[in-house]
C-alpha positions in Angstrom: 29.3 28.9 -85.9 25.8 27.8 -86.8 25.0 26.0 -90.1 23.0 29.1 -91.0 26.0 31.4 -90.5 28.3 28.9 -92.4 25.9 29.1 -95.4 25.9 32.9 -95.3 29.7 33.1 -95.0 30.0 30.8 -98.0 28.1 33.4 -100.0 29.5 36.7 -98.6 32.9 35.7 -97.5 34.2 37.9 -94.7 32.1 40.9 -95.6 30.1 42.6 -92.8 27.0 40.7 -91.6 24.5 42.6 -89.5 23.3 40.1 -86.9 20.4 40.0 -84.4 21.6 38.6 -81.1 20.3 38.3 -77.6 21.9 38.3 -74.1 20.6 37.5 -70.6 21.3 39.6 -67.5 20.9 37.0 -64.8 21.1 38.5 -61.3 21.9 37.1 -57.9 21.5 40.2 -55.6 24.2 42.6 -56.8 25.9 40.1 -58.9 25.4 39.0 -62.6 26.1 35.7 -64.2 29.0 35.7 -66.7 30.4 33.1 -69.1 34.0 32.9 -70.3 34.3 32.0 -74.0 37.1 29.8 -75.3 39.1 32.9 -76.6 39.2 34.2 -73.0 36.6 37.0 -73.1 33.9 37.1 -70.4 30.4 38.0 -71.5 26.8 37.8 -70.5 25.3 34.5 -71.7 23.8 34.9 -75.2 24.4 34.7 -78.9 22.9 34.8 -82.4 19.3 34.1 -83.1 18.5 31.3 -85.5 16.1 31.5 -88.4 12.5 31.1 -87.2 13.4 31.7 -83.5 11.9 34.5 -81.4 14.4 36.7 -79.4 12.9 35.2 -76.2 13.4 31.6 -77.5 17.0 32.5 -78.5 17.8 34.0 -75.1 16.6 30.9 -73.2 18.4 28.5 -75.6 21.7 30.4 -75.5 21.7 30.7 -71.7 21.0 27.0 -71.4 23.7 26.2 -74.0 26.4 28.4 -72.6 25.7 28.4 -68.8 23.7 25.2 -68.3 20.7 26.9 -66.7 17.1 27.3 -67.6 15.9 30.9 -67.2 12.6 32.7 -67.0 12.8 36.0 -68.8 11.3 38.9 -66.7 11.7 41.9 -69.0 13.7 43.5 -71.8 16.5 45.5 -70.2 17.6 47.3 -73.3 18.3 47.1 -77.1 21.8 48.0 -78.2 23.7 48.4 -81.4 25.1 50.9 -83.9 28.0 51.6 -81.6 31.6 50.5 -82.2 31.3 48.3 -79.1 28.9 46.2 -81.2 31.1 45.8 -84.2 34.2 43.5 -84.7 36.3 41.6 -87.1 37.2 38.1 -85.9 40.8 36.9 -86.3 39.7 34.9 -89.4 38.6 38.2 -91.1 34.8 37.7 -90.6 33.2 41.1 -89.9 30.0 41.4 -87.9 27.9 44.0 -86.3 25.2 43.2 -83.7 21.9 44.5 -82.6 21.5 43.0 -79.1 18.3 42.6 -77.2 19.2 42.3 -73.5 16.7 40.4 -71.3 16.7 40.3 -67.5 16.2 36.7 -66.4 15.9 34.5 -63.3 17.3 31.0 -63.0 14.5 28.4 -62.7 16.6 25.3 -63.1 20.2 24.0 -63.2 23.4 25.2 -61.8 25.8 27.6 -63.7 28.5 25.7 -65.5 30.1 25.7 -69.0 27.5 24.1 -71.2 29.0 23.8 -74.7 32.2 24.0 -76.6 32.1 27.8 -76.7 32.4 28.4 -72.9 35.1 27.3 -70.5 33.9 28.9 -67.3 31.0 30.6 -65.5 31.0 32.9 -62.5 29.0 35.5 -60.6 30.5 39.0 -60.4 29.4 42.5 -59.3 29.3 45.1 -62.0 32.7 46.4 -61.0 34.2 42.9 -60.8 32.9 42.2 -64.3 34.7 45.2 -65.7 37.9 44.2 -63.9 37.7 40.7 -65.5 38.0 42.3 -69.0 34.4 41.7 -70.2 33.8 42.3 -73.9 33.3 45.9 -74.9 29.6 45.1 -75.8 29.1 43.5 -72.4 30.7 46.4 -70.6 28.5 48.8 -72.5 25.3 46.9 -71.6 26.3 46.5 -68.0 27.2 50.2 -67.6 23.9 51.2 -69.4 21.8 49.0 -67.2 23.6 50.1 -64.0 23.2 53.8 -64.9 19.6 53.5 -66.1 20.3 54.5 -69.6 19.6 51.3 -71.5 17.6 53.0 -74.3 19.8 56.1 -74.8 21.5 54.9 -78.0 
């Protein structure tokens, strides 16, 4: 949890926070790069924006932090939120809902590997393999939307 999030939680407790986040869809042919978080869930690399940071800056930072790769962002693949897949309550009771900007990206440096204390593994997977791995509901939603060409339908 960032220092910014800690300060907010100190004020609002576990109440719902509406949070802008980013994710990167990094492709290698028909495969996408996934990261496994410490709690076991596989996701696209990404995370919360920090104050004063643009979505593009956050996407590059989060992908470097989580997957140890520098990326070039090529386009916005979709903007998602307002769906139950983008809302959760953490085991500690913190409630959060996200609006996620999904960027397509290309690796320009580094080799995929866990890059921080939030991630324990990285791997390439096809869309179907990603779903079989048990990706987070938000990640599955975004992957299905991009695969089916309906990224802006919600």
